[in-house]
C-alpha positions, 0 to 999 in steps of 0.5 A, a space after each residue: 037851763 041856768 048854769 049850775 056854776 051860777 053864784 047863789 045869793 049870800 045868806 045874811 050877814 049877822 052883824 053881831 058874829 062878824 063885827 060884835 065879837 071882833 069889837 068886844 075882842 078889841 076892847 078887851 085887849 086894851 083893858 087887858 093892857 092894864 093888867 099883867 097878862 101878857 108878861 104872866 103868859 110869857 114867863 110860862 115859855 121862858 126859862 130863867 135858868 137858861 136865860 131864854 125862851 124854851 123854843 128859842 133854838 128849837 128846829 121843829 119851831 123855827 125850820 117846820 112850823 115857822 119858815 116851811 109852813 110860811 112856804 106852803 101858805 105862800 104856795 097856796 097863795 101863788 096857785 090863787 093868784 094863777 088861779 084868778 089869771 086862769 079864770 080869765 081864759 079857762 071856761 071852767 075857772 070863769 064862773 069863779 072868777 070873782 071868788 078867786 079874786 076875793 081870795 087873792 085880795 084877801 090874802 094879799 091885803 091880810 099879809 101885807 098890812 103886817 109889816 108897815 103896821 109893825 114899823 109904825 107901832 115899834 113895839 118890842 118883842 118879849 125876847 127883847 126886853 130886860 125881863 127876858 134876858 134882853 136890853 129894851 124896856 117894856 111899854 104898853 100898846 098905846 104908851 110912848 115908846 122908850 128911846 132905843 137905837 133899836 125900835 121893835 117890830 113885833 106888833 101885830 104878830 107877822 106869822 100868825 097872820 100867815 094863818 089867820 088870813 086863810 079866814 078868806 077861805 071861809 068867806 070864798 066858800 061861805 055861799 056856794 059851800 057852807 059846810 065846807 066854809 065852817 071846816 075852812 074857818 076852823 082850820 084858819 083859827 086853828 092854824 092860826 092859833 098853832 102859829 101863835 103859840 109857837 111864836 109865843 113860845 120862842 119869845 117873839 110875840 106876847 099873846 095879845 099881838 096875835 089876837 090883835 092879828 086875828 082881829 085884823 085878819 078877820 075884818 079884812 077878809 069880811 070887808 073884801 068879801 062884803 065888797 066882791 061877793 056879798 049878795 043878799 037875795 033881794 040884789 040877787 033877784 035883781 040880777 037874775 031880772 036883768 041878766 039873760 038866761 043861757 040855754 
């Protein structure tokens, strides 16, 4: 009898949804650099009388929705690592070794890319800009950075990545549990969006910073899935023909 834990063949990937939508979103963001949308949205959360963003000193936004929420996702990542290590030794986890490995790799890549990219791009946070009570000069993403002794570290959005990195769950569950995978996608998108809005309310990021983060996290998780787990029906059939059947 074949093992019920055997990996099923992957459903075909919709190239339009997986790559087309992110590509259009990226082009749209580049075009939006020609508008004042980022600034207009940031002003919605800025109190000119107080001279600061409305969520700048919010205990809930900073301590709960930022620090504690990040710790929960970190804890989840630690459990994923432990599960992957356990899959080398525990019989119950061995059939899911590739899924756990893909999950760990996706979580690691989708969060670790943020810091080095921030250092390279040196984009200023809204709260540092002259328009919002700071001392730095605003510059578009693709334009040269004005001289400053304090380069920005705000593109892409780090906290948004903490939520959007959970796109990895969608891909890990895609072949075995498609309904649950769709729920995981909605959860990751919602969590990343909540984290994004909370940081916008604090003046830490512009809208576009967080959308770029979502695009990067999606592509990273998609790439990990494609190279580690994706197994279309034709390839799955070839694997079945060469693998011994367990009895």
